[in-house]
C-alpha positions as CSV (number, residue, x, y, z in Angstrom):
1,M,93.2,58.6,104.5
2,K,93.9,61.8,102.6
3,K,92.0,65.1,103.3
4,R,92.3,68.6,101.9
5,Y,92.5,70.5,105.2
6,L,95.3,72.9,105.8
7,V,97.6,71.5,108.4
8,S,97.2,74.4,110.8
9,A,93.4,74.1,110.7
10,I,93.7,70.4,111.6
11,L,96.0,71.2,114.5
12,M,93.5,73.6,115.7
13,V,91.0,70.8,116.2
14,L,93.0,69.9,119.3
15,T,92.4,73.4,120.6
16,F,88.8,74.0,119.6
17,V,87.1,70.6,120.4
18,V,83.7,71.2,121.8
19,S,83.9,69.1,125.0
20,A,80.1,69.0,125.4
21,C,79.7,67.4,122.0
22,Q,82.5,64.8,122.2
23,P,81.7,61.1,123.0
24,A,83.4,59.4,125.9
25,V,85.6,57.2,123.8
26,A,89.3,57.2,123.0
27,P,90.2,59.0,119.8
28,T,92.1,57.4,117.0
29,A,95.1,58.6,115.2
30,E,94.8,59.6,111.5
31,T,97.4,60.9,109.1
32,I,96.4,64.0,107.1
33,I,98.4,65.0,104.0
34,Q,98.2,68.6,102.8
35,T,99.8,70.2,99.8
36,V,101.3,73.6,100.7
37,V,102.1,76.3,98.2
38,V,105.5,78.0,98.9
39,T,107.5,80.9,97.7
40,Q,111.3,81.1,97.3
41,E,113.8,83.7,96.6
42,V,116.1,83.0,93.6
43,D,118.9,85.4,92.7
44,G,117.3,88.2,94.6
45,E,113.9,87.7,93.0
46,T,110.8,86.3,94.7
47,I,109.3,83.4,92.8
48,T,105.8,82.4,93.7
49,V,104.3,78.9,93.5
50,I,107.6,77.2,93.0
51,E,106.7,73.8,94.3
52,T,104.3,71.9,96.5
53,V,105.2,69.8,99.5
54,E,103.3,67.2,101.4
55,V,103.2,67.4,105.1
56,E,102.0,64.5,107.3
57,V,100.6,65.4,110.7
58,E,99.3,62.9,113.3
59,V,96.1,64.2,114.8
60,E,93.5,62.9,117.1
61,V,90.1,62.4,115.5
62,A,87.1,61.5,117.6
63,P,85.1,58.8,115.9
64,G,81.7,60.3,116.5
65,S,79.5,62.8,118.4
66,D,76.3,62.7,120.5
67,L,75.2,66.0,118.9
68,T,72.0,65.6,116.9
69,G,69.5,67.6,115.0
70,S,69.3,69.5,111.7
71,I,70.2,73.0,110.6
72,R,69.8,75.1,107.5
73,V,72.7,77.3,106.2
74,S,72.1,80.1,103.8
75,M,74.6,81.9,101.6
76,W,74.7,84.1,98.4
77,E,77.2,82.0,96.5
78,S,76.3,79.4,94.0
79,G,78.0,77.0,91.5
80,D,81.7,76.6,91.9
81,A,81.8,79.1,94.7
82,L,80.1,76.5,96.9
83,E,83.2,74.3,96.9
84,P,84.4,75.5,100.3
85,Y,80.9,75.0,101.8
86,N,80.7,71.5,100.4
87,N,84.2,70.6,101.6
88,A,83.5,72.1,105.0
89,L,80.3,70.1,105.2
90,A,82.1,66.8,104.5
91,S,84.5,67.3,107.4
92,F,81.7,68.6,109.6
93,Q,79.7,65.4,109.0
94,E,82.7,63.3,110.0
95,K,82.8,65.0,113.3
96,Y,79.0,65.2,113.8
97,P,77.4,62.4,111.8
98,N,74.1,62.8,113.6
99,V,73.6,66.4,112.5
100,E,71.9,67.1,109.2
101,V,73.1,70.2,107.4
102,S,71.2,71.7,104.5
103,L,73.1,74.2,102.3
104,E,70.7,76.7,100.8
105,P,72.4,78.9,98.1
106,V,70.5,82.0,97.1
107,P,72.5,83.7,94.3
108,Q,69.8,86.3,93.5
109,D,67.9,88.6,95.8
110,Y,69.6,87.1,98.8
111,G,68.8,89.9,101.2
112,T,65.2,90.1,100.1
113,K,64.6,86.4,100.7
114,L,66.5,86.4,104.0
115,L,64.3,89.3,105.3
116,A,61.2,87.5,104.1
117,D,62.2,84.3,105.8
118,I,62.9,86.1,109.1
119,A,59.6,87.9,108.9
120,A,57.8,84.6,108.3
121,G,59.6,82.9,111.3
122,T,61.4,80.5,109.0
123,P,65.0,81.9,108.7
124,P,68.0,79.6,108.2
125,D,69.8,78.6,111.3
126,V,73.1,80.1,110.1
127,F,73.4,82.8,107.4
128,Q,75.8,85.0,105.8
129,L,75.9,88.8,106.1
130,G,77.9,91.6,104.4
131,D,79.4,94.4,106.4
132,G,76.7,96.8,105.3
133,D,73.9,94.7,106.8
134,V,75.2,93.7,110.2
135,S,73.9,96.6,112.4
136,K,70.5,96.4,110.6
137,Y,70.0,92.7,111.3
138,V,71.2,93.1,114.9
139,A,68.8,96.1,115.4
140,Q,66.0,93.9,114.2
141,G,66.8,91.2,116.7
142,A,67.4,88.7,113.9
143,V,70.9,87.7,115.0
144,A,71.8,85.8,118.1
145,S,74.5,87.1,120.4
146,L,77.5,84.7,120.4
147,D,78.7,85.8,123.8
148,D,76.9,83.1,125.8
149,F,78.2,80.4,123.4
150,I,81.7,81.7,123.7
151,A,81.6,82.0,127.5
152,S,80.2,78.5,128.0
153,D,82.6,76.8,125.6
154,S,85.8,76.4,127.6
155,D,87.7,75.0,124.6
156,F,87.1,78.0,122.4
157,S,89.0,81.2,122.5
158,M,88.6,84.5,120.5
159,D,92.3,84.6,120.6
160,A,92.2,82.3,117.6
161,F,91.3,85.3,115.4
162,F,93.3,88.4,114.4
163,P,92.0,90.9,117.1
164,G,91.1,93.7,114.6
165,I,89.2,91.2,112.4
166,A,87.3,89.6,115.3
167,N,86.0,93.1,116.2
168,F,84.2,93.3,112.9
169,G,81.6,90.8,114.1
170,Q,80.7,93.0,117.1
171,V,78.1,95.7,117.6
172,D,78.3,97.7,120.9
173,G,80.8,95.3,122.3
174,I,78.7,92.2,121.7
175,T,79.8,89.5,119.3
176,Y,77.2,88.6,116.8
177,L,79.2,87.2,113.8
178,F,82.4,85.4,113.0
179,T,84.3,86.3,110.0
180,K,83.9,84.4,106.7
181,D,86.4,86.4,104.6
182,Y,87.6,89.9,104.1
183,S,90.1,92.2,102.4
184,P,91.9,95.3,103.6
185,L,93.1,97.9,101.3
186,V,96.6,97.4,99.8
187,L,99.1,99.7,98.1
188,Y,100.5,97.9,95.1
189,F,103.7,99.3,93.4
190,N,105.5,98.6,90.2
191,K,109.1,97.8,91.1
192,D,110.4,98.5,87.6
193,H,108.9,102.0,87.6
194,F,110.5,102.7,90.9
195,A,113.9,101.5,89.8
196,E,113.7,103.6,86.6
197,A,112.9,106.7,88.6
198,G,115.5,106.0,91.2
199,I,113.0,105.8,94.1
200,E,113.3,103.5,97.1
201,L,110.5,101.0,97.4
202,P,107.6,101.7,99.8
203,T,108.1,100.5,103.4
204,A,105.9,100.2,106.5
205,D,107.1,103.6,107.6
206,W,105.8,105.5,104.5
207,T,103.7,108.6,105.1
208,W,101.5,110.7,102.9
209,D,104.5,112.9,102.0
210,D,106.4,109.8,100.8
211,L,103.5,108.7,98.7
212,L,103.0,112.1,97.1
213,D,106.7,112.5,96.4
214,A,106.9,109.1,94.7
215,A,103.7,109.6,92.8
216,Q,105.0,112.9,91.4
217,K,108.3,111.4,90.3
218,L,106.5,108.4,88.7
219,T,103.9,110.5,86.8
220,L,105.1,111.2,83.2
221,D,103.9,113.4,80.4
222,G,104.4,112.6,76.7
223,D,107.9,114.2,76.7
224,G,109.1,112.2,79.7
225,N,108.8,115.0,82.2
226,N,107.6,114.0,85.7
227,A,105.1,115.9,87.7
228,Q,107.8,117.7,89.7
229,S,109.3,119.2,86.5
230,P,108.5,122.8,85.6
231,D,108.0,121.6,82.0
232,F,105.4,119.0,83.0
233,D,102.3,119.0,80.8
234,S,99.3,117.9,82.8
235,G,97.2,117.8,79.7
236,N,99.4,115.1,78.1
237,I,99.9,112.5,80.8
238,V,101.0,109.0,79.6
239,R,101.5,107.4,83.0
240,W,100.1,108.3,86.4
241,G,102.0,107.7,89.6
242,L,98.9,106.5,91.5
243,Q,95.4,105.3,91.1
244,I,93.5,105.9,94.3
245,P,91.2,104.2,95.2
246,A,91.2,101.7,92.3
247,H,87.9,100.1,93.0
248,W,87.0,99.6,89.4
249,G,88.4,103.1,88.9
250,D,85.9,104.7,91.3
251,L,87.2,108.0,92.8
252,L,84.0,108.3,94.8
253,W,84.2,105.0,96.7
254,L,83.9,106.0,100.4
255,R,85.3,102.7,101.7
256,G,88.5,103.4,99.7
257,T,88.9,106.9,101.1
258,L,88.1,106.0,104.7
259,P,91.7,105.3,105.5
260,I,92.6,108.8,104.3
261,I,89.9,110.3,106.5
262,N,90.9,108.3,109.5
263,A,94.7,108.7,109.0
264,G,94.0,112.4,108.7
265,G,92.4,112.4,112.2
266,G,88.9,112.6,110.9
267,S,85.8,110.4,111.0
268,V,82.4,110.2,109.2
269,I,80.3,109.4,112.2
270,S,80.5,109.6,116.0
271,E,81.5,106.5,118.0
272,D,77.9,106.1,119.3
273,G,76.6,106.2,115.8
274,T,74.1,109.0,116.3
275,T,75.9,112.0,114.8
276,V,77.4,112.8,111.4
277,E,77.4,116.6,111.5
278,G,80.7,117.7,113.0
279,Y,82.4,114.5,111.9
280,L,81.9,114.1,108.1
281,N,82.4,117.9,107.8
282,S,85.0,118.4,110.7
283,P,88.2,120.3,110.0
284,E,90.2,117.0,110.1
285,T,87.9,115.3,107.6
286,I,87.9,118.3,105.3
287,A,91.7,118.5,105.4
288,A,92.1,114.8,104.7
289,L,89.7,114.9,101.8
290,Q,91.3,118.0,100.4
291,W,94.7,116.2,100.3
292,Y,92.9,113.4,98.4
293,V,91.3,115.7,95.9
294,D,94.6,117.6,95.4
295,L,96.2,114.3,94.3
296,V,93.9,114.5,91.2
297,L,93.2,118.1,90.6
298,T,96.3,119.9,91.8
299,H,99.2,117.5,91.6
300,H,97.8,115.5,88.6
301,V,99.4,112.3,89.9
302,A,96.1,110.3,89.8
303,P,93.7,109.9,86.9
304,L,90.3,111.6,86.5
305,P,87.3,109.4,85.9
306,E,87.4,110.1,82.1
307,D,91.1,109.1,82.1
308,T,90.3,105.9,83.9
309,A,87.5,105.1,81.4
310,A,89.8,105.8,78.5
311,F,92.7,103.7,79.7
312,G,91.0,100.6,81.0
313,G,89.6,101.3,84.5
314,D,90.9,98.9,87.1
315,Q,93.3,97.3,84.6
316,M,95.6,100.3,84.5
317,F,98.1,98.9,87.0
318,Q,98.3,95.6,85.2
319,T,98.9,97.4,81.9
320,E,101.5,99.7,83.6
321,I,99.7,102.9,82.9
322,V,99.8,103.7,86.6
323,S,102.8,102.9,88.8
324,M,100.9,102.5,92.1
325,T,97.4,101.5,92.9
326,W,95.3,101.4,96.1
327,T,92.7,98.6,96.1
328,G,91.8,95.4,97.9
329,R,93.7,92.1,97.9
330,W,91.4,90.5,95.3
331,P,93.6,91.1,92.2
332,L,96.8,89.8,93.9
333,K,96.7,86.3,92.5
334,D,95.8,87.4,89.0
335,W,98.6,89.9,88.9
336,Q,101.0,87.3,90.2
337,R,100.2,85.3,87.0
338,V,101.3,88.2,84.7
339,P,105.0,87.4,83.9
340,T,105.8,91.0,82.8
341,L,104.4,92.7,85.9
342,N,107.1,93.1,88.5
343,F,105.3,94.4,91.6
344,G,105.2,94.5,95.4
345,T,102.7,95.3,98.1
346,A,102.7,97.6,101.1
347,G,100.4,98.8,103.8
348,I,98.5,102.1,103.5
349,P,100.9,105.0,104.2
350,A,100.4,107.0,107.5
351,G,98.7,110.4,107.6
352,P,99.0,113.1,110.3
353,A,97.1,110.9,112.8
354,G,99.0,107.7,112.0
355,N,98.0,104.6,110.0
356,A,94.5,103.5,109.1
357,N,92.9,100.9,106.9
358,A,89.4,99.7,106.0
359,L,88.0,96.3,105.4
360,C,85.5,94.8,102.9
361,W,84.1,92.0,105.1
362,A,81.5,89.2,105.3
363,G,80.6,87.0,108.2
364,F,78.4,84.2,109.5
365,A,75.6,84.7,112.0
366,I,73.3,82.4,114.0
367,S,69.6,83.2,113.8
368,S,67.9,84.3,117.0
369,Q,65.1,82.0,116.0
370,T,67.1,78.8,115.6
371,E,65.6,75.7,117.2
372,N,68.9,73.9,117.3
373,P,71.5,76.4,118.8
374,D,74.0,73.8,119.8
375,A,74.3,72.4,116.2
376,A,74.3,75.9,114.8
377,W,77.2,76.9,117.1
378,A,79.1,73.7,116.2
379,W,78.7,74.6,112.5
380,L,79.6,78.2,113.0
381,K,82.8,77.3,114.8
382,H,83.7,74.7,112.2
383,V,83.5,77.1,109.3
384,S,85.0,80.1,111.2
385,A,87.7,78.7,113.3
386,E,88.3,75.0,112.7
387,E,88.8,72.7,109.7
388,G,86.0,74.3,107.7
389,A,87.7,77.7,108.0
390,A,90.7,76.2,106.2
391,E,88.5,75.5,103.2
392,F,87.5,79.2,102.9
393,A,91.1,80.3,103.4
394,I,92.0,78.7,100.1
395,Y,90.0,81.4,98.4
396,A,90.3,84.5,100.6
397,L,92.0,85.9,103.7
398,T,91.3,84.0,106.9
399,A,90.7,85.6,110.3
400,V,92.3,82.6,112.0
401,Q,95.8,83.4,112.9
402,D,97.1,79.8,112.9
403,I,95.8,79.1,109.5
404,A,97.3,82.4,108.1
405,R,100.6,81.5,109.7
406,L,100.7,78.0,108.2
407,Q,99.8,79.4,104.8
408,G,102.9,81.6,105.2
409,L,100.9,84.8,104.9
410,D,102.9,86.5,107.6
411,T,106.2,85.8,105.8
412,D,105.2,85.7,102.1
413,P,106.6,88.9,100.5
414,Y,103.3,89.7,98.9
415,N,101.0,89.0,101.8
416,A,103.1,89.8,104.8
417,P,102.6,93.6,104.4
418,I,98.9,93.0,104.1
419,I,98.7,90.9,107.2
420,A,100.9,93.4,109.2
421,D,98.5,96.3,108.2
422,L,95.5,94.5,109.7
423,A,96.4,96.0,113.0
424,N,95.5,99.4,111.5
425,T,91.9,98.6,110.5
426,K,89.3,101.0,111.8
427,P,85.6,100.5,112.5
428,L,83.2,101.0,109.5
429,P,80.3,103.5,109.8
430,E,77.9,100.8,108.7
431,F,78.4,99.1,112.0
432,A,77.8,102.3,114.0
433,N,74.2,102.9,112.9
434,P,71.6,100.6,111.3
435,L,70.2,103.6,109.4
436,W,73.5,104.2,107.5
437,G,72.3,102.2,104.5
438,A,68.7,103.2,104.8
439,C,69.6,106.9,104.9
440,A,71.7,106.5,101.7
441,A,74.7,107.9,103.6
442,E,77.3,106.7,101.1
443,T,75.1,108.0,98.2
444,S,75.1,111.5,99.8
445,Y,78.9,111.4,100.1
446,R,79.3,110.2,96.5
447,E,77.0,112.8,95.0
448,N,78.6,115.6,96.8
449,I,82.3,114.6,96.5
450,E,81.7,114.2,92.8
451,L,80.8,117.9,92.6
452,V,84.2,118.7,94.1
453,F,86.0,116.7,91.3
454,L,83.8,118.5,88.8
455,G,84.9,121.9,90.3
456,E,81.4,122.9,91.3
457,Q,81.9,122.8,95.1
458,T,84.6,123.1,97.7
459,V,85.3,120.1,99.9
460,Q,83.8,122.0,102.8
461,E,80.6,122.8,100.9
462,A,80.2,119.3,99.7
463,M,80.6,117.6,103.1
464,D,78.4,120.2,104.8
465,T,75.6,119.3,102.4
466,A,76.2,115.5,102.8
467,A,76.4,115.7,106.6
468,A,73.2,117.7,106.9
469,A,71.2,115.3,104.7
470,I,72.4,112.2,106.5
471,Q,71.9,113.8,110.0
472,A,68.4,114.8,109.1
473,C,67.6,111.3,108.1
474,F,69.1,109.9,111.3
475,D,67.1,112.4,113.4
476,N,64.0,111.4,111.6
477,G,64.5,107.7,112.3
478,G,65.0,106.9,108.7
479,P,64.0,108.1,105.2
């Protein structure tokens, strides 16, 4: 019998079997065949998707389960994006044939409908949340703590997950969600441009100084002068050394600049989530943001918004108008399909306070109102740590270490630097205070940092204004 599961996820069934839900019968052997994408190095060049191989693994599959009941599962995906859910459902029903699972896609106004269902007492048993909503739903009591499930399940271990990623489902040390998918920030670099400039490729030891030096040497004006040349014409740039952050060419994207703030020793909010003043406008945060602004306004190694708009926005790396770019993992597969684009990846360079990275993250939660917690827990584990998680790993980064290893992510030349940099991820401000979104904290940051790029305010003035506005909203209990 052939199945689509990643081999590692199937092997994990032996580790994560829920003993309370297994029948007292002897399991049967089953052969599972999985196609695995590999990479090879030929004549010094890394070639991706060379071939596929089939691996047969003997596993023990329990023929049934005593677990019964029905659960509803809600998500914001629809259409083809439901494929991992449907495949995960098929394998779940083989393990738990007496549990009825209803998938409820809500592609429009997902948050509005979810809040309405919660208020009406009819929420789905398991639902999806983005990183910006976790603390809000936890504060409302809408999400069940997973700690009791974890503690009572002797066959389950949080060690299955990358430690830094597992922490993203926690608020105040309590686990509320398991990871669905995520992306850290990645430094992409054009190998041909580096070779032409005689620069060594980025490494895990790179610092801000290394990044700036390379960006200056890679930035060229119309006469071929780089940004370190006394003849460099900043009004006639034809190639920039760096686009940062390249989130659709958005210089104002706070998530993209958090690694700079954190690596500079700064923060945007206190650990207890109550205080912004003295953090968003601290000397460390101001110095880090000043370094960031100087890349654009002083060193001229990164494009202004009008340059980005004129030259294709987030396509500037693919069209080789920039030599390095700082964005998520999401464009990786598309760029691998561009035969003329010879590129590599690296972690985010270290600042004065060391390395830092930030995630874009989504997770699954169990409703605090569920009437079938055992079935909800079984589903949550299945899609987050067992066979179902392998289905989602086909489309995005997995939090499950064994699945990532079997995919070769820790050795693949493109993904290995990304996986290695996960250890440097820092907490997001959205998790620290449920009012972060309601108080439009990111909007305050954006509006004021924009004035810096327009030359209308200093970094200190801008962050003083933003911090005061956010703090006033926090102190008032909301807008």
